[in-house]
C-alpha positions as CSV (number, residue, x, y, z in Angstrom):
1,M,232.3,251.3,318.9
2,F,231.8,251.3,315.1
3,S,233.7,250.0,312.7
4,L,233.0,249.9,308.7
5,Q,235.0,247.0,308.3
6,T,231.7,245.3,309.3
7,I,230.3,247.4,306.6
8,F,232.5,247.1,303.6
9,G,233.4,243.3,304.8
10,K,236.2,242.3,302.4
11,G,235.8,245.4,300.4
12,D,238.8,247.8,301.8
13,K,238.6,249.2,298.7
14,F,235.6,251.1,299.0
15,Y,237.0,253.1,302.1
16,S,240.4,253.4,301.0
17,L,239.0,254.9,297.6
18,L,237.3,257.5,299.8
19,E,240.0,258.4,301.1
20,Q,242.2,258.9,298.7
21,L,239.8,261.5,297.6
22,A,239.6,263.0,300.6
23,E,243.6,263.4,300.4
24,A,243.0,264.5,296.6
25,A,241.1,267.6,297.9
26,L,243.4,267.9,300.7
27,N,246.0,268.4,298.1
28,S,244.1,270.4,296.4
29,S,243.6,273.4,299.1
30,R,247.5,272.9,299.6
31,A,247.9,273.6,296.2
32,L,245.9,276.6,297.0
33,T,248.0,277.7,299.3
34,S,251.1,277.7,297.5
35,L,249.8,279.5,294.3
36,L,249.0,282.4,296.5
37,G,252.2,282.2,298.1
38,V,251.3,282.1,301.6
39,G,254.5,280.8,304.0
40,G,256.7,282.1,300.9
41,K,255.8,278.7,298.8
42,T,254.8,278.9,295.6
43,G,252.7,276.8,293.4
44,S,251.2,276.7,289.6
45,L,247.9,275.4,288.0
46,A,249.4,272.2,287.1
47,D,249.3,271.4,290.3
48,F,245.4,271.6,290.4
49,K,245.2,269.5,287.4
50,L,247.0,266.5,288.6
51,A,244.5,267.2,292.0
52,R,241.6,266.7,289.6
53,Q,243.3,264.1,287.2
54,Q,243.2,261.7,290.5
55,E,239.5,263.0,291.7
56,K,238.4,262.0,288.2
57,E,240.3,258.8,288.2
58,I,239.5,257.5,291.9
59,S,236.1,258.3,291.3
60,A,235.6,256.6,288.4
61,R,237.2,253.7,290.1
62,I,234.7,253.9,292.9
63,S,231.7,253.6,290.1
64,Q,233.2,250.6,288.7
65,E,233.2,248.6,291.6
66,L,229.9,249.8,292.8
67,V,228.9,247.9,289.1
68,N,231.9,245.1,290.0
69,T,230.8,244.3,294.4
70,F,227.4,242.7,294.3
71,V,226.6,243.0,297.4
72,T,227.6,246.1,299.7
73,V,226.5,246.2,303.4
74,L,226.3,249.9,303.1
75,E,224.3,251.2,301.2
76,R,225.3,251.9,297.6
77,E,223.8,255.7,298.0
78,D,225.9,256.2,300.7
79,I,229.3,255.6,299.0
80,E,227.8,257.2,295.7
81,E,226.9,260.2,297.7
82,L,230.4,260.6,299.5
83,A,232.0,260.4,296.7
84,S,230.4,263.0,295.3
85,A,230.8,265.4,297.8
86,L,234.2,264.8,297.8
87,Y,235.1,265.2,293.9
88,K,232.8,268.1,294.2
89,I,235.8,270.3,296.3
90,P,238.6,270.1,294.3
91,K,236.3,271.4,291.3
92,V,235.5,274.3,293.1
93,V,238.9,274.9,294.3
94,E,240.9,274.6,290.5
95,K,238.1,277.2,289.6
96,F,239.1,279.9,292.0
97,A,243.2,278.8,291.0
98,E,241.9,279.7,286.9
99,R,240.1,282.9,288.0
100,Y,242.9,283.9,290.5
101,T,245.4,283.9,287.4
102,M,243.6,285.2,285.0
103,T,242.3,288.0,287.4
104,Q,245.5,289.1,289.6
105,G,246.7,291.9,287.6
106,R,243.0,293.7,288.1
107,L,242.6,292.4,291.5
108,G,246.0,293.8,293.1
109,D,247.3,292.8,296.1
110,I,244.0,291.1,297.7
111,D,244.6,288.9,300.5
112,F,242.9,285.9,299.5
113,G,245.5,283.7,302.1
114,S,243.8,283.6,305.1
115,R,240.5,282.2,303.9
116,A,242.7,279.5,301.8
117,Q,244.3,278.7,305.0
118,M,240.7,278.4,306.4
119,L,240.0,276.1,303.4
120,E,242.9,273.6,303.8
121,K,242.0,273.2,307.8
122,A,238.3,272.1,306.7
123,C,240.0,270.0,304.0
124,E,242.2,268.5,306.7
125,V,239.1,267.9,309.4
126,V,237.2,266.5,306.0
127,A,240.1,263.8,305.6
128,T,240.3,262.7,309.4
129,M,236.8,262.0,309.5
130,V,236.9,259.8,306.2
131,K,240.0,258.1,307.6
132,Q,238.8,257.3,311.1
133,L,236.0,255.1,309.0
134,R,238.2,252.9,308.8
135,N,239.2,251.7,312.1
136,G,236.0,253.2,313.8
137,I,235.2,255.9,315.7
138,R,232.7,257.0,318.7
139,L,229.9,258.9,317.5
140,E,230.3,261.2,320.1
141,E,234.2,261.9,318.3
142,M,232.6,262.0,314.7
143,K,230.8,264.7,316.0
144,A,233.6,267.0,317.7
145,L,235.5,266.6,314.0
146,N,232.1,268.2,312.1
147,D,231.4,270.2,314.6
148,K,235.1,272.0,314.3
149,L,234.2,272.0,310.9
150,Q,231.0,273.6,310.9
151,A,233.0,276.0,313.0
152,I,234.7,276.6,310.3
153,E,232.3,277.1,307.8
154,N,230.2,279.7,309.8
155,E,233.4,281.7,310.4
156,A,234.1,282.0,306.7
157,D,229.9,283.2,306.6
158,R,230.6,285.4,308.9
159,L,234.2,287.1,306.8
160,I,231.6,286.9,303.7
161,L,229.6,289.3,305.6
162,E,232.2,291.2,307.1
163,L,233.7,291.4,302.9
164,Y,229.8,293.1,301.9
165,R,229.8,295.6,304.6
166,E,234.0,296.6,303.3
167,L,232.8,296.3,299.8
168,V,229.8,299.0,300.0
169,V,232.0,301.3,302.4
170,S,235.6,301.1,300.3
171,E,235.6,299.8,296.9
172,T,235.6,302.4,294.5
173,D,236.3,300.2,291.5
174,P,233.0,298.6,290.1
175,V,235.3,296.2,288.1
176,R,237.5,295.3,291.3
177,L,234.1,295.3,293.7
178,I,232.5,292.5,291.5
179,L,235.9,290.2,291.1
180,R,236.6,290.5,294.3
181,K,232.9,289.2,295.9
182,D,233.1,287.0,293.3
183,M,236.9,285.2,294.3
184,F,235.3,285.5,297.9
185,E,232.6,283.4,297.2
186,I,234.3,280.8,295.3
187,L,236.2,280.2,298.2
188,E,233.3,279.8,300.4
189,K,231.8,277.5,298.4
190,A,234.5,275.5,298.6
191,I,234.3,275.6,302.2
192,D,230.7,274.7,302.2
193,R,231.8,271.7,300.1
194,C,233.9,270.7,302.8
195,R,230.8,271.0,305.1
196,D,228.8,268.8,302.9
197,A,231.1,265.9,302.6
198,G,231.6,266.5,306.7
199,N,227.5,266.1,306.5
200,V,227.3,262.8,304.6
201,V,230.5,261.2,306.6
202,Y,227.9,262.0,310.2
203,A,225.4,260.6,308.5
204,I,227.0,257.7,307.5
205,V,228.1,257.6,310.7
206,L,224.5,257.7,312.9
207,K,222.9,255.5,310.6
208,N,225.1,252.7,311.3
209,S,226.1,253.2,314.7
């Protein structure tokens, strides 16, 4: 059984802050499904701005705590790497949201909702992995979560290849083709960022199991 309690010692603050980063990433993905109207929801860019602001504040607190904390049994590089990986998720999601609001009129009724839901599922898995670090988790259980995340990422890769084939065959408007390609690639990149964060968590567990 592996627990970060022994690694962080009294530094519960570190994985508490990491959990908050993961939650902010999840909130950004939920804001995206709302913006896209999935399930009849409604949202705005303000939701993304809030998630990004929270992410920046939490990241700054982690950096400051690392300066103020004299000893961390977990390598500082691991804390910094995980914080950085989590920080990048809302950044990419906000980029999509901004471009979507600017180009929606030209894109028309393109369905981004199903991909956004995949992203939300990926963020949920990442948040679960980070939360499990607090209480300890068996290596095989963490591997199962990481495998689930990889499966989502693999499906996103498959769908992007299908999109490329569809664009070549059916899209006649070159501007719309480029916009569709770019937008779907941003969503795939956000899922890739989730995969990266999951890999960091899994590597930490492997290192300390």
